[in-house]
C-alpha positions in Angstrom: 56.9 120.5 -37.6 57.1 124.2 -38.8 57.2 126.7 -36.0 53.7 127.8 -34.9 52.4 131.3 -35.3 50.0 132.4 -32.5 48.2 135.7 -32.6 47.5 137.3 -29.3 45.4 140.4 -28.5 47.7 142.6 -26.4 44.9 145.0 -25.4 42.3 142.5 -24.2 41.9 142.2 -20.4 41.6 144.5 -17.4 45.4 144.4 -16.9 46.5 144.4 -20.5 49.0 144.9 -22.0 51.3 144.5 -18.9 50.0 141.1 -17.8 50.0 139.8 -21.4 53.7 140.7 -21.8 54.5 139.1 -18.5 52.5 136.0 -19.6 54.5 135.8 -22.8 57.7 136.1 -20.9 56.7 133.1 -18.7 55.7 131.1 -21.7 58.9 131.7 -23.7 61.2 131.2 -20.6 59.9 127.6 -20.2 59.8 126.7 -23.9 63.0 126.2 -25.9 61.0 125.8 -29.1 58.4 128.5 -28.4 56.0 129.7 -31.0 56.2 133.0 -32.9 53.7 135.3 -31.2 52.0 138.0 -33.2 51.5 140.7 -30.6 48.5 142.8 -31.8 48.0 146.2 -30.2 49.0 149.8 -29.8 52.7 149.9 -30.6 53.4 152.9 -28.2 51.9 150.9 -25.3 53.5 147.5 -26.0 56.9 148.2 -27.4 58.4 149.6 -24.1 57.0 146.6 -22.2 58.4 144.1 -24.7 61.8 145.8 -24.3 61.5 146.0 -20.5 60.8 142.3 -20.2 63.5 141.4 -22.8 61.2 139.4 -25.0 63.4 137.8 -27.7 62.9 139.3 -31.2 62.9 135.8 -32.8 59.6 135.0 -31.1 57.9 138.4 -31.3 56.1 140.1 -34.2 54.5 143.4 -33.3 51.4 144.3 -35.3 50.0 147.7 -34.7 46.3 148.0 -33.9 45.3 151.6 -33.2 41.7 150.7 -32.0 40.4 148.7 -29.1 36.9 147.1 -28.7 35.7 147.9 -25.2 33.9 145.4 -22.9 30.6 147.2 -23.1 30.5 147.8 -26.9 27.9 145.9 -29.0 30.0 143.1 -30.5 28.7 143.0 -34.1 28.7 146.8 -34.6 32.1 147.2 -33.0 33.7 144.6 -35.3 32.1 146.3 -38.3 33.2 149.8 -37.3 36.6 149.0 -35.8 38.4 147.2 -38.6 41.7 148.2 -37.1 41.0 146.9 -33.6 43.2 144.2 -32.1 40.4 141.7 -32.2 39.5 142.4 -35.8 43.1 142.1 -36.9 43.6 138.9 -34.9 40.7 137.3 -36.8 42.0 138.5 -40.1 45.4 136.9 -39.4 43.7 133.7 -38.4 41.2 133.6 -41.3 44.0 134.4 -43.8 46.2 131.6 -42.5 49.0 133.8 -41.3 48.3 132.8 -37.7 47.5 129.2 -36.5 45.5 130.3 -33.4 44.1 133.5 -31.9 43.9 134.4 -28.2 42.1 137.3 -26.5 40.9 138.2 -23.0 38.9 141.1 -24.5 35.2 141.6 -25.3 33.8 138.0 -25.1 30.9 138.9 -27.4 33.2 140.3 -30.0 35.3 137.2 -29.8 32.3 134.9 -30.3 30.9 137.0 -33.1 34.3 137.3 -34.8 34.7 133.5 -34.5 31.3 132.8 -36.2 31.8 135.3 -39.0 35.6 134.9 -39.7 36.2 131.2 -39.0 34.1 128.5 -40.6 32.1 126.1 -38.4 33.3 122.6 -39.2 31.1 120.9 -41.7 28.5 118.7 -40.0 28.5 120.8 -36.7 25.3 122.8 -36.3 26.6 125.1 -33.5 30.0 125.6 -31.9 30.2 125.4 -28.1 32.4 126.6 -25.3 33.4 124.5 -22.3 34.9 125.0 -18.9 37.2 122.8 -16.8 35.8 121.1 -13.7 38.2 120.6 -10.8 37.1 117.3 -9.1 37.4 116.6 -5.4 39.6 113.6 -6.0 42.2 115.7 -7.9 41.1 114.7 -11.4 39.8 117.1 -14.1 36.5 117.1 -16.0 34.8 119.2 -18.7 31.4 120.9 -18.8 29.7 122.2 -21.9 28.0 124.3 -23.1 28.6 127.1 -20.6 26.9 130.0 -22.3 27.3 130.1 -26.1 24.0 128.3 -26.8 21.3 129.2 -24.2 18.6 127.1 -26.0 19.6 123.8 -27.5 18.2 120.9 -29.4 18.9 117.3 -28.6 21.0 116.9 -31.7 23.2 119.8 -30.6 23.8 118.2 -27.2 24.7 115.0 -28.9 27.3 116.9 -30.9 28.6 118.7 -27.8 29.1 115.3 -26.2 31.4 114.2 -29.1 33.2 117.6 -29.1 33.8 117.4 -25.4 34.9 113.8 -25.5 37.5 114.5 -28.2 38.8 117.6 -26.3 39.0 115.5 -23.1 40.9 112.8 -24.9 43.3 114.8 -27.1 43.9 118.0 -25.0 43.2 116.9 -21.4 44.7 113.4 -22.0 41.7 111.6 -20.5 41.6 108.1 -22.0 38.1 107.0 -23.0 36.3 109.9 -21.3 33.0 109.1 -19.7 30.1 111.3 -20.9 27.2 112.2 -18.6 24.0 114.1 -19.3 23.2 116.7 -16.6 19.7 115.9 -15.3 17.5 116.0 -12.2 17.8 112.2 -11.6 19.9 109.2 -12.6 17.1 107.1 -14.2 16.5 107.1 -17.9 13.4 109.1 -18.7 14.0 111.7 -16.0 14.1 115.4 -16.7 12.5 117.9 -19.1 11.7 117.3 -22.7 15.3 118.3 -23.8 16.9 115.8 -21.4 14.4 113.0 -22.2 15.0 113.3 -25.9 18.7 113.7 -25.7 19.3 110.6 -23.6 18.5 108.1 -26.3 20.7 109.9 -28.8 23.7 109.8 -26.4 22.9 106.2 -25.6 23.0 105.2 -29.3 26.1 107.3 -30.1 28.9 104.7 -30.6 31.5 107.5 -30.8 31.3 108.3 -27.1 31.4 106.5 -23.8 28.0 107.5 -22.5 27.4 106.5 -18.9 24.0 108.0 -18.2 22.5 110.9 -16.3 24.6 113.0 -13.8 22.9 115.0 -11.1 23.9 118.4 -9.6 25.4 116.7 -6.5 27.7 114.7 -8.8 29.1 117.8 -10.5 32.4 117.9 -8.5 32.6 114.1 -8.0 34.2 111.6 -10.4 31.0 110.2 -12.0 31.8 111.5 -15.5 34.7 113.2 -17.4 32.5 115.2 -19.7 29.1 116.6 -18.6 26.7 117.9 -21.3 24.0 120.5 -20.8 22.4 123.5 -22.5 24.3 126.8 -22.3 21.7 128.4 -20.0 22.2 125.7 -17.3 25.9 125.5 -17.9 26.5 129.2 -17.4 24.6 129.2 -14.1 26.7 126.3 -12.9 29.9 128.1 -14.1 29.0 131.3 -12.2 28.0 129.3 -9.1 31.4 127.6 -9.2 33.1 131.0 -9.4 31.1 132.2 -6.4 32.3 129.1 -4.5 35.8 130.2 -5.1 35.0 133.8 -4.0 33.5 132.4 -0.8 36.6 130.3 -0.2 38.8 133.4 -0.6 36.6 135.4 1.7 36.9 132.7 4.4 40.8 132.6 4.0 40.8 129.2 2.3 42.9 130.4 -0.7 45.7 128.0 0.3 43.4 125.0 0.4 44.7 122.7 -2.3 41.2 121.9 -3.7 39.8 125.4 -3.7 43.0 126.7 -5.4 42.1 124.6 -8.4 39.0 126.7 -9.0 41.3 129.7 -9.9 40.8 130.6 -13.6 44.6 131.2 -14.0 45.3 127.5 -13.8 43.4 126.8 -17.0 44.0 130.0 -19.0 41.1 130.4 -21.4 38.1 128.7 -23.0 38.4 127.2 -26.5 35.6 127.6 -29.0 34.9 124.0 -30.0 33.5 123.2 -33.4 35.2 125.8 -35.6 38.0 125.1 -38.1 40.9 126.9 -36.2 41.8 127.4 -32.5 40.2 130.4 -30.8 40.9 130.8 -27.1 38.8 133.3 -25.0 40.3 134.4 -21.7 38.8 135.8 -18.5 38.7 139.6 -18.4 40.8 139.7 -15.2 43.5 137.4 -16.7 47.0 137.7 -15.1 50.3 136.6 -16.5 49.9 132.9 -15.5 46.5 132.8 -17.2 47.9 134.3 -20.4 50.8 131.8 -20.3 48.3 128.9 -20.0 46.2 130.3 -22.8 49.2 130.2 -25.1 49.9 126.6 -23.9 46.4 125.5 -24.7 46.6 127.1 -28.2 50.0 125.4 -28.7 48.6 122.0 -27.8 45.6 122.4 -30.1 47.9 123.2 -33.0 50.5 120.5 -32.2 47.8 117.8 -32.0 46.0 119.2 -35.1 42.9 119.1 -33.0 40.6 120.9 -35.4 41.5 118.4 -38.1 40.6 115.6 -35.7 37.2 117.2 -35.2 36.7 117.5 -39.0 37.5 113.8 -39.5 35.3 112.8 -36.6 32.3 114.7 -37.9 32.9 113.6 -41.5 32.7 110.0 -40.3 29.5 110.8 -38.3 27.9 112.2 -41.4 
């Protein structure tokens, strides 16, 4: 397989570019056949750090980006006005085929808008989605989607999210025959609001997934399903609540607890945008070196498994 080219926004994140460089160093040090990393950012800021941390020239391509999109800038306007920003250049590299994946911990809105306008949604998918990892109490890992990209959803979209999540769980998280659950207020079929009631039969009839029924809030951290589907409004509330649980654990000096440690964002890196034709990974604004390393590893696995092509074939068959 040809060497991968992964574009990474060196200016995205509260602790960029230092933590990005340190993350790249961690990634390269553990990979004999590491990808070529297109490091996009202000040359004057990143060149000295790349030299200080002895990043090998064979794996690094510096691409100067004199502009940065700040966290509080309106995403659409910023992308239009800042053509030479690290995020804009990253999407150009991805859309033109020069990069196989793009990673950033910068402005989330700009990353989502850039994904929608630069990278095509896979044919047959009405809306892309973003997911988050669920650390289960028994040590296993699950997936929740959508967690904020689609606040209002139609039943057909939740049905598509179920397949997207199932494929990601199988091919990237290595969960064989992942169980899919619909987040609801009760276990029985027919429970819930109109969205849940009309989504349930679609999931039940979907032969491409292993649908096991409704999942309640109390089952969220248990091992009742591997993939949990909900609208982005509900999913984002759950995600923020889970983050607060981790904050409480830290405040109560439980950071060394094996289970609570698994809530830390750095263990998973970033969130992939599922349903688009090329890998886009969005990182947390406070990402550290370990998080950046894991973002690169997620992108690498998505490229190595040709995951986006798997999605294309799956939805071509569905249609």
